[in-house]
C-alpha positions as CSV (number, residue, x, y, z in Angstrom):
1,X,72.2,178.3,45.7
2,X,74.0,176.1,48.1
3,X,75.3,172.7,47.2
4,X,72.3,170.9,48.6
5,X,70.2,172.3,45.7
6,X,71.9,170.0,43.3
7,X,70.5,167.0,45.2
8,X,66.9,168.1,44.8
9,X,64.4,166.0,42.8
10,X,61.6,167.0,40.4
11,X,58.3,167.3,42.2
12,X,56.6,165.5,39.3
13,X,58.9,162.5,38.5
14,X,61.8,162.4,41.0
15,X,64.5,163.0,38.3
16,X,67.3,165.4,39.2
17,X,65.9,168.9,39.4
18,X,67.6,171.5,37.1
19,X,65.9,174.4,38.9
20,X,63.0,176.0,40.7
21,X,60.1,177.8,39.1
22,X,57.6,179.9,41.0
23,X,54.5,180.4,39.0
24,X,52.3,182.9,40.9
25,X,51.9,181.1,44.3
26,X,53.1,177.6,43.2
27,X,56.7,176.7,43.8
28,X,58.1,173.7,41.9
29,X,61.4,171.9,41.7
30,X,61.6,170.6,38.2
31,X,63.7,168.4,35.9
32,X,64.4,169.4,32.3
33,X,61.3,167.5,31.1
34,X,58.9,169.4,33.4
35,X,60.5,172.8,33.4
36,X,59.0,175.8,31.5
37,X,60.9,176.7,28.3
38,X,62.3,179.8,29.9
39,X,64.0,177.8,32.7
40,X,65.4,175.2,30.3
41,X,67.0,178.0,28.2
42,X,68.7,179.6,31.3
43,X,72.4,179.1,32.2
44,X,73.3,177.3,35.4
45,X,73.2,179.8,38.4
46,X,71.0,182.3,36.5
47,X,67.8,183.8,37.9
48,X,65.0,185.6,36.1
49,X,61.7,187.2,37.1
50,X,58.9,187.6,34.6
51,X,55.8,189.2,36.0
52,X,54.5,187.0,38.8
53,X,56.8,184.2,37.8
54,X,60.4,183.5,39.0
55,X,62.9,181.0,37.6
56,X,66.1,179.8,39.3
57,X,68.4,177.5,37.4
58,X,70.5,175.5,39.8
59,X,74.3,175.6,39.5
60,X,75.7,172.3,38.1
């Protein structure tokens, strides 16, 4: 991810986003409070795919 990713805000509450989750056809930038457990458990810079879901943890 580029450095601008660290300035993104949560789509739900405007807190700093820790990553992006793509759940089927819905893409969300999310903070730790609104992220799925799998995304919260990931290390900065890590990416995972799980079926139709994709998780990207932003670098700190």
